Structure formats: structure tokens, C-alpha cells
N, CA, C and O of each residue as an XYZ file, in Angstrom:
376
protein
N      -8.204     24.748   -119.750
C      -7.336     25.388   -119.203
C      -6.777     26.786   -119.868
O      -6.514     26.802   -121.070
N      -6.602     27.968   -119.049
C      -6.244     29.102   -119.810
C      -5.022     29.230   -119.601
O      -4.422     28.590   -118.737
N      -4.321     30.354   -120.621
C      -3.002     30.718   -120.455
C      -2.886     32.129   -120.043
O      -3.589     32.940   -120.645
N      -2.032     32.580   -119.023
C      -1.885     33.829   -118.735
C      -0.384     34.023   -118.462
O       0.372     33.308   -117.805
N      -0.137     35.167   -119.126
C       1.272     35.774   -119.250
C       1.318     36.990   -118.260
O       0.482     37.893   -118.207
N       2.365     36.866   -117.537
C       2.503     38.020   -116.474
C       3.350     38.936   -117.199
O       4.095     38.698   -118.150
N       3.068     40.248   -116.473
C       3.966     41.412   -117.112
C       5.253     41.243   -117.523
O       5.715     41.806   -118.516
N       5.963     40.372   -116.696
C       7.629     40.067   -116.553
C       7.813     39.128   -117.736
O       8.786     39.333   -118.462
N       7.026     38.168   -118.001
C       7.289     37.128   -118.972
C       7.049     37.836   -120.530
O       7.833     37.625   -121.456
N       5.892     38.666   -120.649
C       5.509     39.249   -121.884
C       6.642     40.185   -121.903
O       6.971     40.407   -123.068
N       7.329     40.786   -121.084
C       8.661     41.702   -121.414
C       9.649     40.880   -121.780
O      10.394     41.210   -122.702
N       9.796     39.773   -121.165
C      10.830     38.791   -121.468
C      10.717     38.471   -123.185
O      11.593     38.710   -124.016
N       9.582     37.959   -123.391
C       9.240     37.684   -124.685
C       9.777     38.860   -125.775
O      10.658     38.666   -126.613
N       9.032     40.141   -125.566
C       9.338     41.203   -126.218
C      10.935     41.608   -126.089
O      11.442     42.248   -127.011
N      11.595     41.293   -125.127
C      12.924     41.517   -125.139
C      13.874     40.658   -125.911
O      14.965     41.016   -126.355
N      13.296     39.430   -126.020
C      13.780     38.447   -127.066
C      13.827     38.778   -128.407
O      14.804     38.645   -129.144
N      12.527     39.301   -128.757
C      12.152     39.825   -130.042
C      13.235     40.937   -130.385
O      13.830     40.880   -131.460
N      13.474     41.895   -129.518
C      14.401     42.925   -129.890
C      15.811     42.548   -130.184
O      16.426     43.027   -131.136
N      16.331     41.656   -129.328
C      17.684     41.229   -129.250
C      17.861     40.233   -130.619
O      18.907     40.271   -131.267
N      17.005     39.555   -130.905
C      17.179     38.749   -132.322
C      16.991     39.579   -133.560
O      17.533     39.382   -134.647
N      16.084     40.605   -133.220
C      15.915     41.705   -134.625
C      17.062     42.277   -134.731
O      17.374     42.593   -135.879
N      17.947     42.564   -133.730
C      19.064     43.244   -133.853
C      20.297     42.296   -134.459
O      20.983     42.537   -135.452
N      20.369     41.221   -133.624
C      21.772     40.364   -133.939
C      21.238     39.160   -134.948
O      22.092     38.688   -135.700
N      20.206     38.751   -135.006
C      19.819     37.489   -135.926
C      18.363     37.869   -136.609
O      17.329     37.282   -136.288
N      18.406     38.764   -137.441
C      16.769     39.265   -138.058
C      16.223     38.011   -138.715
O      14.997     37.912   -138.667
N      16.986     36.883   -139.412
C      16.251     36.099   -140.094
C      15.722     35.238   -139.043
O      14.606     34.780   -139.287
N      16.262     34.900   -137.909
C      15.736     34.274   -136.830
C      14.765     34.551   -136.012
O      14.119     33.699   -135.402
N      14.592     35.804   -135.944
C      13.514     36.467   -134.985
C      12.163     35.919   -135.174
O      11.693     35.404   -134.159
N      11.351     35.902   -136.329
C       9.880     35.361   -136.016
C       9.900     33.964   -135.855
O       9.142     33.562   -134.973
N      10.665     32.954   -136.560
C      10.482     31.830   -135.987
C      10.752     31.351   -134.768
O      10.112     30.434   -134.254
N      12.000     32.117   -134.074
C      12.081     31.539   -132.757
C      11.045     32.336   -131.864
O      10.768     31.658   -130.874
N      10.454     33.415   -131.881
C       9.380     33.858   -130.973
C       8.178     33.216   -131.391
O       7.458     32.932   -130.434
N       7.627     32.825   -132.747
C       6.452     32.050   -132.649
C       6.883     30.533   -132.149
O       5.932     29.812   -131.847
N       7.874     30.107   -132.057
C       8.391     28.920   -131.586
C       8.080     28.894   -130.116
O       7.461     27.905   -129.725
N       8.416     29.850   -129.201
C       8.400     30.329   -127.995
C       6.777     30.572   -127.388
O       6.427     30.337   -126.231
N       5.987     31.051   -128.386
C       4.752     31.160   -128.174
C       3.966     30.028   -128.318
O       3.155     29.688   -127.456
N       4.177     29.338   -129.494
C       3.602     27.936   -129.700
C       3.779     27.037   -128.369
O       2.907     26.351   -127.836
N       4.802     27.168   -128.060
C       5.180     26.185   -126.709
C       4.766     26.451   -125.570
O       4.644     25.570   -124.720
N       4.505     27.584   -125.369
C       3.594     28.146   -124.149
C       2.236     27.997   -124.351
O       1.571     27.712   -123.355
N       1.576     28.147   -125.588
C       0.597     27.670   -126.125
C       0.237     26.162   -125.523
O      -0.750     26.032   -124.800
N       0.914     25.255   -125.788
C       0.888     23.957   -125.885
C       0.869     23.564   -124.282
O       0.616     22.384   -124.037
N       1.046     24.203   -123.479
C       0.793     24.045   -122.054
C      -0.572     24.092   -121.709
O      -0.769     23.590   -120.602
N      -1.765     24.592   -122.365
C      -3.053     24.554   -122.058
C      -3.501     23.066   -122.238
O      -4.579     22.625   -121.840
N      -2.791     22.540   -122.714
C      -3.184     20.696   -123.327
C      -2.687     20.127   -122.171
O      -3.390     19.657   -121.276
N      -1.188     20.175   -122.185
C      -0.583     19.716   -121.282
C       0.409     20.253   -120.462
O       1.622     20.229   -120.667
N      -0.273     20.804   -119.392
C       0.275     21.607   -118.277
C       1.245     21.386   -117.657
O       1.944     22.308   -117.238
N       1.595     19.837   -117.395
C       2.687     19.115   -116.596
C       3.868     18.598   -117.500
O       4.661     17.832   -116.951
N       4.040     18.862   -118.566
C       5.067     18.647   -119.534
C       6.461     19.099   -119.165
O       7.482     18.535   -119.558
N       6.432     20.002   -118.498
C       7.783     20.693   -118.357
C       8.178     20.025   -117.103
O       7.400     19.561   -116.270
N       9.656     20.024   -117.044
C      10.248     19.499   -115.704
C       9.726     20.399   -114.381
O       9.190     21.496   -114.535
N       9.929     19.856   -113.201
C       9.753     20.409   -111.966
C      10.910     21.483   -111.862
O      12.101     21.184   -111.953
N      10.408     22.831   -111.650
C      11.178     24.157   -111.722
C      12.227     24.344   -110.532
O      12.214     23.483   -109.652
N      13.126     25.388   -110.434
C      13.995     25.412   -109.653
C      13.484     26.254   -108.571
O      14.281     26.446   -107.653
N      12.215     26.855   -108.466
C      11.395     27.366   -107.395
C      10.329     26.725   -107.275
O       9.684     26.272   -108.221
N       9.950     26.595   -105.705
C       8.868     25.675   -105.538
C       7.484     26.084   -105.924
O       6.994     27.138   -105.519
N       6.866     25.267   -106.692
C       5.612     25.382   -107.367
C       5.585     25.919   -108.719
O       4.609     26.411   -109.285
N       6.886     25.756   -109.221
C       7.184     26.303   -110.459
C       7.426     24.941   -111.561
O       7.987     23.948   -111.101
N       7.076     24.943   -112.706
C       7.502     23.975   -113.606
C       8.369     24.729   -114.682
O       8.245     25.953   -114.715
N       9.410     24.003   -115.744
C      10.141     24.960   -116.636
C       9.824     23.808   -117.926
O       9.805     22.579   -117.861
N       9.609     24.636   -118.997
C       9.477     24.012   -120.355
C      10.750     24.350   -121.042
O      10.888     25.537   -121.337
N      11.761     23.480   -121.370
C      13.280     23.520   -121.790
C      12.798     23.353   -123.360
O      12.179     22.376   -123.782
N      13.161     24.383   -124.065
C      13.131     24.391   -125.432
C      13.872     23.554   -126.269
O      15.093     23.417   -126.182
N      13.103     22.951   -127.137
C      13.883     22.021   -127.902
C      14.468     22.590   -129.172
O      14.286     23.784   -129.409
N      15.175     21.814   -130.032
C      15.593     22.184   -131.380
C      16.477     23.360   -131.430
O      16.326     24.206   -132.312
N      17.396     23.459   -130.525
C      18.536     24.378   -130.222
C      18.136     25.606   -129.871
O      18.837     26.615   -129.936
N      16.897     25.541   -129.458
C      16.585     27.047   -128.743
C      16.907     27.277   -127.531
O      16.269     26.643   -126.690
N      17.902     28.169   -127.076
C      18.258     28.215   -125.754
C      17.699     29.194   -124.583
O      18.217     30.150   -124.005
N      16.350     28.528   -124.462
C      15.342     29.228   -123.982
C      14.494     28.193   -122.763
O      14.402     26.973   -122.898
N      14.009     28.848   -121.762
C      13.405     28.121   -120.753
C      12.019     28.931   -120.164
O      12.116     29.912   -119.428
N      10.980     28.474   -120.520
C       9.745     29.181   -120.261
C       9.431     28.476   -118.700
O       9.491     27.259   -118.520
N       9.152     29.284   -117.817
C       8.998     29.277   -116.263
C       7.540     29.339   -116.180
O       6.911     30.188   -116.812
N       7.035     28.563   -115.505
C       5.442     28.595   -115.385
C       4.796     27.834   -114.009
O       5.250     26.801   -113.517
N       3.884     28.429   -113.619
C       2.938     27.717   -112.703
C       1.759     27.094   -113.250
O       1.296     27.427   -114.341
N       1.185     26.051   -112.397
C       0.101     25.496   -112.984
C      -0.906     25.685   -111.783
O      -0.665     25.203   -110.676
N      -2.030     26.400   -112.055
C      -3.143     26.742   -111.310
C      -4.319     25.840   -111.650
O      -4.307     24.996   -112.547
N      -5.302     26.100   -110.864
C      -6.436     25.085   -110.713
C      -7.089     25.304   -112.249
O      -7.420     24.303   -112.885
N      -7.260     26.619   -112.813
C      -7.920     26.800   -114.092
C      -7.244     27.596   -115.186
O      -7.763     27.974   -116.236
N      -5.617     27.851   -114.647
C      -4.933     28.542   -115.672
C      -3.503     28.164   -115.620
O      -3.094     27.848   -114.503
N      -2.634     28.131   -116.629
C      -1.143     28.274   -116.545
C      -0.727     29.597   -116.435
O      -1.395     30.465   -116.998
N       0.279     29.894   -115.795
C       0.640     31.267   -115.804
C       2.212     31.202   -115.935
O       3.048     30.560   -115.299
N       2.333     32.198   -117.107
C       3.606     31.930   -117.624
C       4.601     33.092   -116.952
O       4.289     34.275   -117.080
N       5.646     32.759   -116.330
C       6.288     33.841   -115.161
C       7.433     34.137   -115.690
O       7.877     35.197   -115.248
N       8.154     33.576   -116.536
C       9.595     34.313   -117.288
C       9.724     33.347   -118.538
O       9.207     32.236   -118.655
N      10.460     33.959   -119.369
C      11.338     33.219   -120.611
C      12.646     33.786   -120.301
O      12.984     34.970   -120.305
N      13.202     32.926   -120.079
C      14.642     33.015   -119.790
C      15.733     32.410   -120.795
O      15.477     31.315   -121.295
N      16.893     33.029   -121.113
C      17.798     32.349   -121.856
C      18.607     31.529   -120.877
O      18.847     31.910   -119.731
N      19.100     30.142   -121.496
C      19.300     29.419   -120.553
C      20.763     29.223   -119.971
O      21.175     28.312   -119.254
N      21.453     30.354   -120.487
C      22.649     30.698   -119.940
C      22.500     31.718   -118.607
O      23.439     31.919   -117.837
N      21.350     32.246   -118.480
C      21.003     33.074   -117.233
C      21.057     32.482   -116.237
O      20.772     31.286   -116.185
N      21.497     33.294   -115.041
C      21.659     32.715   -113.572
C      20.254     32.844   -113.132
O      19.834     33.771   -112.441
N      19.505     31.779   -113.611
C      17.997     31.498   -112.982
C      17.892     30.613   -112.090
O      18.607     29.633   -112.299
N      17.152     30.571   -110.991
C      16.799     31.880   -110.493
C      18.104     32.814   -109.896
O      19.163     32.411   -109.415
N      17.736     33.894   -110.061
C      18.670     34.723   -109.578
C      19.239     34.515   -107.784
O      18.408     34.495   -106.876
N      20.449     34.404   -107.571
C      20.832     34.025   -106.263
C      20.857     35.218   -105.354
O      21.169     35.086   -104.171
């Protein structure tokens, strides 16, 4: 199975990187790497996340005290990463 990042999800990851670099420099690289690796794991285990709040989506809640949720769709040949959101965000926006 392939993994595809939408431009929005890639931007989310970039924004997380920028925020952490400014506010928590020592945690930037490990956090971004864990998020990336978690997304990569969906290639082998695409249904491991919970059923998402939006129809047709799933959500991978990050463990280890990382307050992020990876929102994705499982297609026939690819997993599409739609968003990477902070758990405190109003997701999905009402």
C-alpha cells in the first residue's frame, strides 16, 4: 500500500515543526520523526486508527504523550494523509 500526503497534511507537519522549533527546540526532531513514522506505519496497518469524525476517515491518535491526531483515508491502493492536528484543535471545524 502506498502513502500519500495531501498538501494540507504536509503543511500541518511543517507548521508543527516550526512551532516546536520556536517553543520546544529539543523536542522538534523527535516529535516530527514520530509523527512521520506513525504515518508510515499505516502502509502496513491501514485500519489501526479509530473511525474518524468525518465519514470515510480514520484517526490515528499518537501515543507517548504526543498530543496529535493523524487524520487519513484508506483507499484501494493508498492511504491518504489528510491532516495532522493537535488534539486540542476543534476538529473537524464546526
